[in-house]
N, C-alpha and C positions, 0 to 999 in steps of 0.2 A: 902650385902652392895651394890653391883652393881644393884640389883633389886630395892633397895630403891631409888637409884639415877634415875633409869629408871622410876619408878612409880612417883617420884616427877616431872620429866620432862613431863610425860604423863598428870599429873594433871595441870601443868602450861599450857601445850598445850590445854587442854580442856577448861580452863578458857579463854585463848586467843580466841579460837573458839567461845565460848559462847558470849563473849563480841563483837566480830566482827560480828557474825550473828545477834545479837540483834540490833547492829547499822545499819546493812544493811536493816533489816526488818523495822526499824523505819524511816530511811531516804530515802530508795529507794523502799520500798514496795515490796520486793522480799521475797517469803517464800518457794517456791518449792525446790530450790537448797540449801538454807540455812538450811531447816529442815533436808535434807539428810546429810549435812555436820555436823550438830549438833549431829545427831545419830552416825555417824561413828567416828567423832572426840572425842566424850566423851566415846565411847565404848572402845577405846584403853586402857585407864587407868583402866576401869572397869575390863577388861579381865586380865590385868597384876595383878591387886589387887586380883582377883579371883584365879589366878594361885598360889598364896601363900598357898592356902588351897586345892591344887589339891590332888587327890587320886592316888598318884604315879607319876612316870616319864612320862608315856604316856599321862596322863591327863594334867600334867604341860605343856608338849610340845603342846598339842592340844589348850590349852588356849592361849599360847603365839603365836601360828600360827593364831588363830582367831584375836588376837590383831594386828598382822602383816597385815592380810587381811584388817582390818578396817583402818589401816594406809595407805595402798595402795588406798583404796576407798576414803579416805579423800584427798589424793593428786589429785585424779580425780575431785572431786567437787571443790576443790580450783582452779584447772586449768580452769574449766568451768566458775567459778565466775570471774576469772581474764580475760579470753578471751571475756566475755560478758560485761566487764566494771564495774562490781559490786565491784571488788577489784582492787585498783591501783597497778601498777607494784612494787613499793617500798614495800608496805605492803605484797604483794604476795611473793616477794623474801624472806622476813623475816620469814613469817609463813611456807612457803614451806621448807625452810632450817631447821626449828625446826621439821617439820614432817619428813624430811630426816634423821635427827639425831636420832629420835625415831626409824625409820625403821631400820637403821644400828645397833642400840643397840639391837633391837628385833632379827634381823638375827644373830648377834653374840651370843646372849644368847641361842637361839635355837640350833645353831651349836655346841656350847660348851657342852650343855647337851647331844646332840646326840653323840658327840665324847666320852664323859665320859661313856655313856651306852654301847658303842660298845667295850670298853676295858675289 
């Protein structure tokens, strides 16, 4: 159940990233940073989705850790886009908050699985 909520959040985040990057590309002609963000921002959900069919616990944890790394990378690209003026502060705060929620969910999920395997 929690994975489904996390996957839904990741999909919503990916759609938000896609729409924002599309807008930046069209209006501000920026593609280097937005292409990087599109890759990392959409990869989070793809890895969570892939973890559902993992070959055991270690593979599951690996997929979730990749999703977490992509989440951290997305935060980096979002910050650069904000600091260079491509994303306004208000939009940045909303999207970085969504990214942070995903990050916290991923960390919690990874830690929970690790704790269960140690028992």
